C-alpha positions as CSV (number, residue, x, y, z in Angstrom):
1,X,-36.9,15.1,46.9
2,X,-33.2,14.5,46.5
3,X,-30.9,15.9,49.1
4,X,-29.1,19.1,48.2
5,X,-25.4,18.9,47.5
6,X,-23.3,20.4,50.3
7,X,-20.5,22.9,49.6
8,X,-17.9,23.7,52.2
9,X,-16.6,27.2,51.8
10,X,-13.2,27.8,53.4
11,X,-12.1,31.5,53.5
12,X,-11.3,34.0,56.2
13,X,-13.3,36.8,54.5
14,X,-16.9,36.8,55.7
15,X,-18.1,38.7,52.5
16,X,-17.0,35.7,50.4
17,X,-19.3,33.4,52.5
18,X,-22.2,35.8,52.3
19,X,-22.1,36.5,48.5
20,X,-21.0,33.1,47.3
21,X,-23.3,31.3,49.8
22,X,-26.3,33.3,48.5
23,X,-25.6,32.4,44.9
24,X,-25.1,28.7,45.8
25,X,-28.4,28.6,47.7
26,X,-30.1,30.3,44.8
27,X,-28.8,27.4,42.5
28,X,-30.1,24.7,44.9
29,X,-27.0,24.0,47.0
30,X,-26.5,24.0,50.7
31,X,-23.3,25.3,52.2
32,X,-21.3,25.4,55.4
33,X,-18.5,27.7,56.4
34,X,-15.0,27.5,57.7
35,X,-12.9,30.6,58.4
36,X,-9.5,29.0,59.1
37,X,-7.6,25.8,58.0
38,X,-8.2,23.9,61.3
39,X,-11.9,24.6,61.1
40,X,-11.9,23.5,57.5
41,X,-10.5,20.1,58.4
42,X,-13.0,19.8,61.3
43,X,-16.0,20.7,59.1
44,X,-14.8,18.3,56.4
45,X,-14.5,15.4,58.8
46,X,-17.9,16.0,60.5
47,X,-20.1,17.2,57.6
48,X,-18.7,15.2,54.6
49,X,-19.3,17.9,52.0
50,X,-19.8,17.1,48.3
51,X,-17.3,19.7,47.2
52,X,-14.8,22.1,48.9
53,X,-14.0,25.7,47.9
54,X,-10.7,26.3,49.5
55,X,-8.8,29.6,49.9
56,X,-5.0,29.3,50.0
57,X,-4.3,32.1,52.4
58,X,-6.1,31.2,55.7
59,X,-5.1,31.5,59.4
60,X,-3.9,28.6,61.5
61,X,-3.4,26.3,58.5
62,X,-3.1,27.4,54.8
63,X,-5.1,25.9,52.0
64,X,-2.2,24.0,50.5
65,X,-1.8,22.1,53.8
66,X,-5.5,21.5,54.1
67,X,-5.7,20.2,50.5
68,X,-2.8,17.9,51.2
69,X,-4.3,16.5,54.4
70,X,-7.7,15.9,52.8
71,X,-6.2,14.2,49.8
72,X,-4.6,11.6,52.0
73,X,-8.1,10.3,52.9
74,X,-10.5,11.5,50.3
75,X,-11.0,12.3,46.6
76,X,-13.7,14.9,47.3
77,X,-13.6,17.6,44.6
78,X,-11.6,20.7,45.6
79,X,-11.6,24.1,44.0
80,X,-8.8,26.3,45.2
81,X,-9.0,30.1,45.5
82,X,-6.1,32.6,45.8
83,X,-5.5,36.3,45.6
84,X,-2.2,35.6,43.9
85,X,-1.9,34.8,40.2
86,X,1.7,33.5,40.2
87,X,2.1,30.3,38.1
88,X,3.8,28.5,41.0
89,X,0.6,28.7,43.0
90,X,-1.5,27.3,40.2
91,X,1.0,24.4,39.6
92,X,1.4,23.6,43.3
93,X,-2.4,23.6,43.8
94,X,-2.9,21.2,40.9
95,X,0.1,19.1,42.0
96,X,-1.6,18.6,45.4
97,X,-4.7,17.2,43.8
98,X,-7.0,20.3,43.4
99,X,-9.7,19.8,40.7
100,X,-9.9,23.4,39.7
101,X,-8.2,26.8,40.4
102,X,-9.7,30.3,40.5
103,X,-7.8,33.6,41.1
104,X,-9.3,36.4,43.1
105,X,-11.1,38.7,42.4
106,X,-13.6,36.4,40.7
107,X,-17.1,36.4,39.3
108,X,-19.4,34.7,41.8
109,X,-21.4,33.3,38.9
110,X,-18.2,31.8,37.5
111,X,-17.4,30.1,40.7
112,X,-20.9,28.5,40.9
113,X,-20.5,27.4,37.3
114,X,-17.2,25.8,38.1
115,X,-18.8,24.0,41.1
116,X,-21.5,22.6,38.8
117,X,-18.9,21.5,36.2
118,X,-16.6,19.8,38.7
119,X,-19.5,18.0,40.4
120,X,-21.0,16.9,37.1
121,X,-17.7,15.4,36.0
122,X,-17.0,13.8,39.4
123,X,-20.5,12.3,39.4
124,X,-20.1,10.9,35.9
125,X,-16.8,9.2,36.9
126,X,-18.5,7.6,39.9
127,X,-21.4,6.2,37.8
128,X,-19.1,4.7,35.1
129,X,-18.5,0.9,35.4
130,X,-15.1,-0.2,36.8
131,X,-12.3,0.5,34.4
132,X,-9.2,-1.6,34.9
133,X,-6.3,-1.1,32.5
134,X,-3.5,-3.7,32.5
135,X,-0.2,-3.5,30.7
136,X,2.3,-6.1,31.8
137,X,3.0,-5.5,35.5
138,X,1.0,-2.3,35.6
139,X,-2.7,-2.1,36.7
140,X,-4.8,1.1,36.9
141,X,-8.2,1.0,38.4
142,X,-9.9,4.3,37.9
143,X,-12.9,3.4,40.0
144,X,-11.0,3.4,43.2
145,X,-8.0,5.5,42.0
146,X,-5.7,2.5,42.6
147,X,-2.5,2.1,40.6
148,X,-0.3,-0.9,41.2
149,X,3.1,-1.8,39.8
150,X,4.1,-5.4,40.5
151,X,1.2,-5.6,42.9
152,X,2.6,-2.7,44.9
153,X,0.3,0.3,45.3
154,X,1.7,3.6,44.0
155,X,1.0,6.7,46.1
156,X,-0.4,8.9,43.4
157,X,-2.7,11.9,43.7
158,X,-6.2,11.8,42.0
159,X,-5.0,14.0,39.1
160,X,-1.9,11.9,38.6
161,X,-4.0,8.8,38.4
162,X,-6.4,10.4,35.9
163,X,-3.5,11.5,33.6
164,X,-1.9,8.1,33.9
165,X,-5.2,6.4,33.1
166,X,-5.9,8.7,30.1
167,X,-2.5,7.9,28.5
168,X,-2.5,4.2,29.3
169,X,-6.0,3.7,27.9
170,X,-4.8,5.0,24.5
171,X,-1.5,3.2,23.8
172,X,0.5,4.9,21.1
173,X,-1.7,8.0,20.9
174,X,0.1,11.3,21.3
175,X,-1.7,13.7,23.7
176,X,-0.8,17.4,23.5
177,X,-0.5,19.3,26.8
178,X,-3.6,21.2,25.9
179,X,-5.6,18.0,25.2
180,X,-4.6,16.6,28.6
181,X,-5.6,19.8,30.4
182,X,-9.0,19.8,28.6
183,X,-9.6,16.1,29.3
184,X,-8.5,16.1,33.0
185,X,-9.6,19.5,34.2
186,X,-12.4,20.0,31.8
187,X,-11.4,23.3,30.1
188,X,-8.4,25.3,28.9
189,X,-6.1,26.5,31.7
190,X,-5.2,29.6,29.6
191,X,-1.9,28.1,28.3
192,X,-0.8,26.9,31.8
193,X,0.6,23.7,30.3
194,X,3.4,23.6,32.8
195,X,0.9,21.9,35.2
196,X,0.8,18.9,32.9
197,X,4.6,18.7,32.8
198,X,4.7,18.9,36.6
199,X,2.2,16.0,37.0
200,X,4.1,13.8,34.5
201,X,7.3,14.5,36.3
202,X,5.8,13.5,39.7
203,X,4.3,10.3,38.2
204,X,7.7,9.3,36.9
205,X,9.4,10.1,40.2
206,X,7.0,7.7,42.0
207,X,7.8,4.8,39.6
208,X,10.9,2.7,40.0
209,X,12.4,2.5,36.5
210,X,13.8,-1.0,37.2
211,X,10.2,-2.2,37.7
212,X,8.9,-0.8,34.4
213,X,8.5,-3.7,31.9
214,X,6.7,-3.6,28.5
215,X,5.5,0.1,28.7
216,X,6.8,3.6,29.0
217,X,5.4,7.2,29.3
218,X,7.3,8.9,26.5
219,X,7.8,12.6,26.0
220,X,7.0,13.8,22.4
221,X,9.1,16.9,22.3
222,X,7.3,20.0,21.3
223,X,3.9,18.3,21.5
224,X,3.1,16.3,24.6
225,X,3.1,12.7,25.8
226,X,2.2,9.2,24.8
227,X,2.0,5.8,26.5
228,X,4.1,3.3,24.6
229,X,3.6,-0.4,24.9
230,X,6.4,-2.8,23.7
231,X,6.4,-6.4,22.7
232,X,8.4,-8.6,25.0
233,X,11.0,-9.0,22.3
234,X,11.1,-5.3,21.4
235,X,13.9,-3.2,23.0
236,X,12.8,0.2,24.3
237,X,14.6,3.0,22.6
């Protein structure tokens, strides 16, 4: 019998652990609990969960800091929870590398469904053969989330790598913000397309424009973005 997938629930409200944990167990998952940010880091390091449900507002260390710390060493799927619905929270959570975002109060069944969807997508990515995309001095390896420019590794978050890979694997194709949201996060973020703009902005900030040769991430105003590849003799406009 295959081992059950392990969910780390990080929230300071005991009722969340009781109700969500019961639904997860009913769907064949195991779960462990953390009630503050420091415990969340400790449980992650010791138990190596398959996915993390992470509340933003926690004692000792908030969820944003926990997400940032984990992302420095792992691509484990993270679903963030918050009691606040401000757009800045959603954008910041996605910017730090969260795979999904749920606002409290939430349907417990919906959270379990999101856990299954994120794990299914993550597992599919892991099973796919190595995908290395090369354009001039740019190399993107989606298998190990490694992006190099002139041989130098760029410090991109998992979501930034996935967006970069999506665009670069379809040169010349225009992707709307909604299409990028659907492809990368798996469903519509209810019009929250600013998350895509934030991710693209951060990708561009991490690239030295003097090193870019033969390609460019172009903004298609009013629509979205495309990855443009140029011939050596073609001047970029």
